[in-house]
N, C-alpha and C positions, 0 to 999 in steps of 0.2 A: 703338867698340871691335871688334878682329877677331877673332873666336871660331873655334876649329877643332872640326871633329867627326869623330872615327875610330871605327870598328866593325869589327869581324870577327864572322863568325856563331857561332864557337865557343870554349871556354874554351882549347882547346888550340892555337888558332891564336895569331898574334905581331901585335901592333899596331905594332912600331917603326918599319917602313917608312913608314906612314901618319903617324906622330909626326913623324917626321924631317922629311917633306916640309911638313909645316903649321908646323913650328919654322922652315925654309927660308923659308916666306914670312911671318912675323913674327906668327903667330898670339900674342895676348897670353894668351889663355885655350884651353885644348884639353879637350873633353869627350871622353870615351873609354868605350866598352862591349863587351862579348863577348856578343852575343846576336843571335838571329835577325833578318834584315830583315823578315821577312814580316808581321809586325804591328808597326805604328806604337805601338799601346798597350804594347807589352812593353818597348820602348826607353826606359828611364826616363831616362837621360841627354840623350837626344834631347829628350824632354817639358820637360825643366829647361833645358835650352839654348833651346828656342822660348819659354818663358815667360820667360827672362832677357833676350833680344834688345830693343832699342828702336829707334827711328827713327835713323837714321844708321850702325847696326851693319851687320857683314857675317859672314856664316857661311862656312867656307872647307872644302870637304870634296875629299879626292884623286881619287876617283870618284863618280859618280852612283849606283851600285849600293850604295855605303857608306852613302848618303845615304836611298835610297828604293829598293823593289824592284818596283814597280807603279808604272805611268804615273799612275794615280788619286791614289796616295798622293803621288807627286812634285808633281804639280799642284795638288793641294789645300794641300800643306804651302807650295809656293812662293807660293800665293795668299794663303796667312794672312802670309808674309813680306812680300809687296809690299803688302797693306794696313797694315802696321807701319811700312813704309819702309826694310825689311833685304833687303839682296842677299844671293844666294846665288853663292858662286864655287866652281865646279867645276875641277879642276887637270888634269883627264885630256884634255885637247884637243891632245895633240901638243907639249906645252910652253907652248901658248898658254891663258889662262884663259877660262873661258866666265863671264859676268858677267850673272845675270839683270835687273840693274838696266836693261840696254838692250834696245833693240829686238831687235838679232840675236840677242841672248843668250836673250831669253825664246821666239825661233822655235826655237833649237836645243835648248835643255831640254825642250821638247814633244817634239822628235823623238828625243833622246837618251833621254827616259825611257821611250818607247816601245820603244825599241831593248832597253834593259834588261829591261824586262818579257817581250820576246820572246826573250830570251836566257834568263833564267830558267826560261820556260816550255818552252824546247828542251832544257835540261838536264833538267828534270824528266821530260820525254817519253822523253828518251835513256835514263834511270834506269830506267824502268818497262819500256822496251823490252829493257834489259839482264837486268831480273828474269824477264822472260817467255822470254827465249831461255835462262836459265840454268835455270828450271823446265822448259823442254823437254828439256834435255839431263840434267836430273836432279841437278845439282849445286847447285839452291837449294831449301832447304826452308823457308825462313822462319825464324822465331823458334823456338827448341827449346823444346819442351813444359818446363813447370817440373814437372807431375806425369806420371810414365809408370805403366804398370801394375805395375812393382814396387814402387811407393812404399806403404810399410806403412800411413802415415796416410789416403791416398787409399783405399786397399783397406779400411779399418777403417771410414772414412766410409760407402762404398757399403755395407758391411754392415750397419750402423747403419740406414742409411736403407731399405733392402729389408726390415729386420725391426721396423718402427717399428709394426707392430700388435700384436707381441709384447714391445717393450721401451717401448713408450710415449712414445718421445724425440720432440720435434719437431727440424725441420730447424736451428732456431737452436740447441739443445743440441747436436745432433752438430755443428754449426761450431765452437761453443766446445770441446768435448771434443777432437775431432781438429784443430782450426786450419785447417781445408779451408773455404773460402769456398762458401757458398751456391751459387753460379753455376756452381762448378766441380762442387760435388756433382749437382746437376741436368743439367749437360752430359755430365758423365760417365756418368751413369745413363742418359740417353737414347742417347747412343752405343753403351753396351753392349747395350741393348734392339734396336737396329737392327742389330745384327752376326747 
């Protein structure tokens, strides 16, 4: 049986282009999901697909990075498939298919998996460089603070915390009264002492 696997990294992205390509090559069943490819364990549909396939079946993906994001992940999964007698077919080779059941396919998949991992690392590196540059220019502040100094609940929590010898409140009780987490209370008290 010929199975297709389509994946995008986030809910807002669209699977249509991948589904159309998989339908064009006559996949009989297509597994689809919208989840990051970083961890194989998080891709439930891929796990189901890998448990479903049996000897003589093939899995078709449009691009290698839709199937695996790291060399290790790709090679381990392909090895599992080879042991089961299942071929992986990748459609992103300039119109030609890459089939892991052939010797040249096995060589090429190893090279391509390395390139996919390199590409993902380069994207992550460029993103970090962009954040550093934005911080240098003063336009990147990170995630906005949930609680500012004007927040009445936070101020009440700090006041109760500082007066614990008088009010006999535990930090747990202060947390319940103000709905401000223990970690936030301690962090803000420490920050105020260092000013």
